[in-house]
VMD Tcl script that builds the backbone (N, CA, C; Angstrom):
set m [mol new atoms 273]
animate dup $m
set s [atomselect $m all]
$s set {name element resname resid chain x y z} {
  {N N UNK 1 A 22.481 131.195 13.306}
  {CA C UNK 1 A 22.806 129.903 12.293}
  {C C UNK 1 A 23.974 130.377 12.110}
  {N N UNK 2 A 25.303 129.182 12.713}
  {CA C UNK 2 A 26.393 129.193 13.281}
  {C C UNK 2 A 27.177 129.293 11.228}
  {N N UNK 3 A 28.686 128.961 11.146}
  {CA C UNK 3 A 29.339 128.959 9.874}
  {C C UNK 3 A 29.162 127.551 9.587}
  {N N UNK 4 A 29.147 127.319 8.758}
  {CA C UNK 4 A 29.234 125.975 8.017}
  {C C UNK 4 A 28.261 125.022 8.657}
  {N N UNK 5 A 27.046 125.087 9.217}
  {CA C UNK 5 A 26.033 124.310 9.547}
  {C C UNK 5 A 26.069 123.159 9.308}
  {N N UNK 6 A 25.306 123.642 7.890}
  {CA C UNK 6 A 24.892 122.290 6.952}
  {C C UNK 6 A 25.832 121.692 6.592}
  {N N UNK 7 A 27.262 121.602 5.804}
  {CA C UNK 7 A 28.046 120.592 6.142}
  {C C UNK 7 A 28.502 119.793 7.741}
  {N N UNK 8 A 28.520 120.868 8.318}
  {CA C UNK 8 A 29.256 120.209 9.695}
  {C C UNK 8 A 27.996 119.014 10.309}
  {N N UNK 9 A 26.719 120.002 10.048}
  {CA C UNK 9 A 25.576 118.703 10.453}
  {C C UNK 9 A 25.762 117.578 9.678}
  {N N UNK 10 A 25.871 117.407 7.922}
  {CA C UNK 10 A 26.178 116.224 7.292}
  {C C UNK 10 A 27.458 115.230 7.916}
  {N N UNK 11 A 28.510 115.654 8.278}
  {CA C UNK 11 A 29.666 115.314 8.458}
  {C C UNK 11 A 28.851 114.898 9.986}
  {N N UNK 12 A 28.592 115.032 10.788}
  {CA C UNK 12 A 27.995 114.551 11.983}
  {C C UNK 12 A 27.268 112.915 11.299}
  {N N UNK 13 A 26.359 113.420 10.719}
  {CA C UNK 13 A 25.094 112.628 10.368}
  {C C UNK 13 A 26.201 111.203 9.989}
  {N N UNK 14 A 27.193 111.351 9.486}
  {CA C UNK 14 A 28.045 110.273 8.461}
  {C C UNK 14 A 29.129 109.530 9.621}
  {N N UNK 15 A 28.985 110.635 10.968}
  {CA C UNK 15 A 29.790 110.072 12.344}
  {C C UNK 15 A 31.494 110.169 11.449}
  {N N UNK 16 A 31.337 111.445 10.639}
  {CA C UNK 16 A 32.849 111.991 10.183}
  {C C UNK 16 A 33.633 112.842 11.298}
  {N N UNK 17 A 34.004 112.305 12.787}
  {CA C UNK 17 A 34.872 113.594 13.139}
  {C C UNK 17 A 36.260 114.153 13.012}
  {N N UNK 18 A 36.279 115.044 13.542}
  {CA C UNK 18 A 37.429 116.250 13.136}
  {C C UNK 18 A 39.096 115.235 13.371}
  {N N UNK 19 A 39.570 114.506 14.062}
  {CA C UNK 19 A 40.427 113.477 13.487}
  {C C UNK 19 A 40.591 113.093 12.284}
  {N N UNK 20 A 39.297 112.350 12.068}
  {CA C UNK 20 A 39.005 111.467 10.478}
  {C C UNK 20 A 39.117 112.193 9.517}
  {N N UNK 21 A 38.708 113.318 9.829}
  {CA C UNK 21 A 38.618 114.724 8.976}
  {C C UNK 21 A 40.424 115.269 8.171}
  {N N UNK 22 A 40.565 115.609 9.143}
  {CA C UNK 22 A 42.283 115.927 9.783}
  {C C UNK 22 A 43.001 115.393 8.653}
  {N N UNK 23 A 42.271 113.782 9.013}
  {CA C UNK 23 A 43.778 112.705 8.650}
  {C C UNK 23 A 43.330 112.471 7.122}
  {N N UNK 24 A 42.064 113.092 6.661}
  {CA C UNK 24 A 41.473 112.197 5.815}
  {C C UNK 24 A 41.884 113.335 4.369}
  {N N UNK 25 A 42.465 114.973 5.453}
  {CA C UNK 25 A 43.234 116.117 3.805}
  {C C UNK 25 A 44.084 116.373 4.286}
  {N N UNK 26 A 44.535 115.255 5.637}
  {CA C UNK 26 A 46.052 115.780 5.515}
  {C C UNK 26 A 46.142 117.119 5.577}
  {N N UNK 27 A 45.721 117.580 7.060}
  {CA C UNK 27 A 46.010 118.696 7.779}
  {C C UNK 27 A 45.774 118.776 9.452}
  {N N UNK 28 A 46.426 119.687 9.300}
  {CA C UNK 28 A 46.351 119.221 10.951}
  {C C UNK 28 A 44.737 119.817 12.104}
  {N N UNK 29 A 44.830 119.703 12.665}
  {CA C UNK 29 A 43.479 120.462 13.616}
  {C C UNK 29 A 43.642 121.889 13.458}
  {N N UNK 30 A 43.848 122.447 13.628}
  {CA C UNK 30 A 43.807 124.055 13.401}
  {C C UNK 30 A 43.744 124.494 12.493}
  {N N UNK 31 A 44.129 123.789 10.783}
  {CA C UNK 31 A 44.061 124.410 9.865}
  {C C UNK 31 A 42.357 124.069 9.906}
  {N N UNK 32 A 41.853 123.383 10.110}
  {CA C UNK 32 A 40.699 122.802 9.163}
  {C C UNK 32 A 39.906 123.638 9.922}
  {N N UNK 33 A 40.518 123.113 11.227}
  {CA C UNK 33 A 39.316 124.511 12.775}
  {C C UNK 33 A 39.354 125.919 12.624}
  {N N UNK 34 A 40.160 126.659 11.737}
  {CA C UNK 34 A 40.328 127.480 11.690}
  {C C UNK 34 A 39.430 127.784 10.310}
  {N N UNK 35 A 39.503 127.377 9.249}
  {CA C UNK 35 A 38.807 127.338 8.171}
  {C C UNK 35 A 37.620 126.964 8.877}
  {N N UNK 36 A 37.251 126.416 8.892}
  {CA C UNK 36 A 35.306 126.008 9.739}
  {C C UNK 36 A 34.991 127.512 10.270}
  {N N UNK 37 A 35.971 127.893 11.430}
  {CA C UNK 37 A 35.416 129.450 11.527}
  {C C UNK 37 A 35.846 130.330 10.933}
  {N N UNK 38 A 35.710 130.007 9.823}
  {CA C UNK 38 A 35.683 131.440 8.945}
  {C C UNK 38 A 37.256 131.909 9.099}
  {N N UNK 39 A 38.869 131.908 9.372}
  {CA C UNK 39 A 40.199 132.119 9.270}
  {C C UNK 39 A 40.819 131.678 7.974}
  {N N UNK 40 A 39.811 131.468 7.221}
  {CA C UNK 40 A 40.523 130.994 5.840}
  {C C UNK 40 A 39.961 130.242 5.227}
  {N N UNK 41 A 40.216 129.338 3.741}
  {CA C UNK 41 A 38.941 128.844 3.250}
  {C C UNK 41 A 39.995 128.077 2.348}
  {N N UNK 42 A 38.872 127.387 2.602}
  {CA C UNK 42 A 39.199 125.962 2.140}
  {C C UNK 42 A 39.655 125.634 0.409}
  {N N UNK 43 A 40.710 125.227 0.069}
  {CA C UNK 43 A 40.664 124.916 -1.426}
  {C C UNK 43 A 39.563 123.714 -2.085}
  {N N UNK 44 A 39.015 124.462 -2.874}
  {CA C UNK 44 A 38.085 123.071 -3.836}
  {C C UNK 44 A 38.438 122.128 -3.569}
  {N N UNK 45 A 39.591 121.541 -3.658}
  {CA C UNK 45 A 39.986 119.799 -3.672}
  {C C UNK 45 A 39.215 119.417 -2.437}
  {N N UNK 46 A 39.346 120.814 -1.191}
  {CA C UNK 46 A 39.462 119.907 0.236}
  {C C UNK 46 A 37.750 120.191 0.697}
  {N N UNK 47 A 37.232 121.122 -0.435}
  {CA C UNK 47 A 35.834 120.914 -0.439}
  {C C UNK 47 A 35.311 120.119 -1.079}
  {N N UNK 48 A 35.472 119.512 -1.906}
  {CA C UNK 48 A 35.248 118.178 -2.605}
  {C C UNK 48 A 34.814 117.067 -1.962}
  {N N UNK 49 A 36.470 117.216 -1.445}
  {CA C UNK 49 A 36.829 115.646 -0.724}
  {C C UNK 49 A 36.102 115.509 0.423}
  {N N UNK 50 A 36.338 117.349 1.116}
  {CA C UNK 50 A 34.811 116.705 2.720}
  {C C UNK 50 A 33.269 116.680 2.595}
  {N N UNK 51 A 32.508 117.240 0.794}
  {CA C UNK 51 A 31.394 116.587 0.690}
  {C C UNK 51 A 31.935 115.497 0.090}
  {N N UNK 52 A 32.119 114.906 -0.177}
  {CA C UNK 52 A 32.551 113.538 -0.286}
  {C C UNK 52 A 32.599 112.160 1.006}
  {N N UNK 53 A 33.289 112.848 1.565}
  {CA C UNK 53 A 33.129 112.327 3.520}
  {C C UNK 53 A 31.729 112.290 3.216}
  {N N UNK 54 A 30.947 113.620 3.564}
  {CA C UNK 54 A 29.448 113.757 4.390}
  {C C UNK 54 A 28.812 113.300 3.214}
  {N N UNK 55 A 28.609 112.056 2.121}
  {CA C UNK 55 A 27.985 112.024 1.271}
  {C C UNK 55 A 27.382 113.613 0.884}
  {N N UNK 56 A 27.718 114.126 0.698}
  {CA C UNK 56 A 27.096 115.223 0.061}
  {C C UNK 56 A 27.277 115.588 -1.645}
  {N N UNK 57 A 26.709 115.788 -2.419}
  {CA C UNK 57 A 26.388 115.490 -3.420}
  {C C UNK 57 A 27.122 116.949 -4.438}
  {N N UNK 58 A 27.828 116.817 -5.377}
  {CA C UNK 58 A 28.969 118.046 -5.986}
  {C C UNK 58 A 27.749 119.117 -5.884}
  {N N UNK 59 A 26.348 118.540 -7.095}
  {CA C UNK 59 A 25.821 120.075 -6.779}
  {C C UNK 59 A 25.303 120.892 -5.333}
  {N N UNK 60 A 25.777 120.287 -4.748}
  {CA C UNK 60 A 25.200 120.810 -3.065}
  {C C UNK 60 A 26.420 122.038 -2.810}
  {N N UNK 61 A 27.187 121.926 -3.818}
  {CA C UNK 61 A 28.575 122.839 -2.975}
  {C C UNK 61 A 27.797 124.809 -2.061}
  {N N UNK 62 A 26.888 125.270 -3.122}
  {CA C UNK 62 A 26.281 125.862 -2.826}
  {C C UNK 62 A 25.758 126.002 -1.401}
  {N N UNK 63 A 25.449 124.603 -0.836}
  {CA C UNK 63 A 24.487 124.557 0.285}
  {C C UNK 63 A 25.689 124.309 1.434}
  {N N UNK 64 A 26.837 123.559 1.074}
  {CA C UNK 64 A 28.139 123.744 1.535}
  {C C UNK 64 A 29.005 124.159 1.576}
  {N N UNK 65 A 29.204 124.377 1.196}
  {CA C UNK 65 A 30.127 125.912 1.411}
  {C C UNK 65 A 30.294 126.998 0.584}
  {N N UNK 66 A 28.816 128.119 1.062}
  {CA C UNK 66 A 28.355 129.140 1.031}
  {C C UNK 66 A 29.062 130.508 0.956}
  {N N UNK 67 A 29.159 131.202 0.708}
  {CA C UNK 67 A 29.936 132.558 0.320}
  {C C UNK 67 A 29.932 133.019 2.069}
  {N N UNK 68 A 31.168 133.111 2.602}
  {CA C UNK 68 A 31.284 133.495 4.233}
  {C C UNK 68 A 30.835 132.431 4.807}
  {N N UNK 69 A 30.482 131.609 4.304}
  {CA C UNK 69 A 29.805 130.100 5.646}
  {C C UNK 69 A 29.093 130.359 6.029}
  {N N UNK 70 A 28.117 131.075 5.514}
  {CA C UNK 70 A 26.679 131.381 6.186}
  {C C UNK 70 A 25.550 131.641 5.131}
  {N N UNK 71 A 24.725 130.652 4.704}
  {CA C UNK 71 A 23.347 130.970 3.960}
  {C C UNK 71 A 22.531 132.578 3.216}
  {N N UNK 72 A 22.558 132.420 2.560}
  {CA C UNK 72 A 21.959 133.779 2.239}
  {C C UNK 72 A 20.936 133.600 2.961}
  {N N UNK 73 A 20.307 133.031 2.950}
  {CA C UNK 73 A 18.674 132.849 4.170}
  {C C UNK 73 A 19.274 133.472 5.318}
  {N N UNK 74 A 20.099 133.299 6.291}
  {CA C UNK 74 A 20.692 133.013 7.387}
  {C C UNK 74 A 21.137 134.591 7.669}
  {N N UNK 75 A 22.202 135.318 6.645}
  {CA C UNK 75 A 22.293 136.302 7.035}
  {C C UNK 75 A 21.765 137.220 7.286}
  {N N UNK 76 A 22.212 138.660 7.537}
  {CA C UNK 76 A 21.037 139.755 7.849}
  {C C UNK 76 A 21.640 140.638 6.610}
  {N N UNK 77 A 20.099 140.994 6.458}
  {CA C UNK 77 A 20.171 142.466 5.421}
  {C C UNK 77 A 21.421 143.629 5.970}
  {N N UNK 78 A 21.816 143.744 5.454}
  {CA C UNK 78 A 22.541 145.657 5.328}
  {C C UNK 78 A 21.175 146.649 5.596}
  {N N UNK 79 A 21.104 147.401 6.464}
  {CA C UNK 79 A 19.831 148.766 6.863}
  {C C UNK 79 A 20.511 149.681 4.940}
  {N N UNK 80 A 19.850 149.929 4.849}
  {CA C UNK 80 A 20.039 150.519 3.359}
  {C C UNK 80 A 19.696 152.315 3.964}
  {N N UNK 81 A 20.931 152.788 3.373}
  {CA C UNK 81 A 21.002 154.346 3.672}
  {C C UNK 81 A 19.788 155.230 2.701}
  {N N UNK 82 A 19.272 155.458 3.985}
  {CA C UNK 82 A 17.859 156.708 3.141}
  {C C UNK 82 A 18.568 157.630 2.499}
  {N N UNK 83 A 18.678 158.513 1.647}
  {CA C UNK 83 A 19.143 160.304 1.582}
  {C C UNK 83 A 17.711 160.325 1.172}
  {N N UNK 84 A 17.051 162.077 2.437}
  {CA C UNK 84 A 16.476 162.102 2.670}
  {C C UNK 84 A 16.844 163.898 1.779}
  {N N UNK 85 A 15.964 164.368 0.845}
  {CA C UNK 85 A 16.196 166.074 0.582}
  {C C UNK 85 A 15.892 167.278 0.949}
  {N N UNK 86 A 16.233 167.743 2.122}
  {CA C UNK 86 A 15.287 169.160 2.560}
  {C C UNK 86 A 15.640 169.935 1.653}
  {N N UNK 87 A 14.351 171.014 1.443}
  {CA C UNK 87 A 14.629 171.750 0.131}
  {C C UNK 87 A 14.511 173.096 1.440}
  {N N UNK 88 A 15.859 174.227 1.045}
  {CA C UNK 88 A 15.554 175.021 1.864}
  {C C UNK 88 A 14.651 175.906 1.690}
  {N N UNK 89 A 13.880 176.866 2.931}
  {CA C UNK 89 A 13.494 177.853 2.834}
  {C C UNK 89 A 13.757 179.407 3.373}
  {N N UNK 90 A 13.489 180.211 1.691}
  {CA C UNK 90 A 13.764 181.134 1.847}
  {C C UNK 90 A 12.934 182.281 2.208}
  {N N UNK 91 A 12.864 183.477 3.300}
  {CA C UNK 91 A 12.449 183.615 4.334}
  {C C UNK 91 A 12.081 185.311 3.213}
}
mol reanalyze $m
mol bondsrecalc $m
mol representation Tube
mol addrep $m
């Protein structure tokens, strides 16, 4: 799963292309692209504007802009460190 898949798919469903999105946010193409690629974050106002353009209700902000851009269900679990203690053998 790629970053921000949910909101990007919703934008596509609503025929919102990147140039129009940039115009609506009054931001450059590189600014928007960098944020969708995880090189920065959108402001809260920008996030709500993008959701409005994509017809995503505000209560779905956690799906549209999850932490790190990737939904929790798609994040890989970090391996846990397993500590094993061995008792010293005395001869």
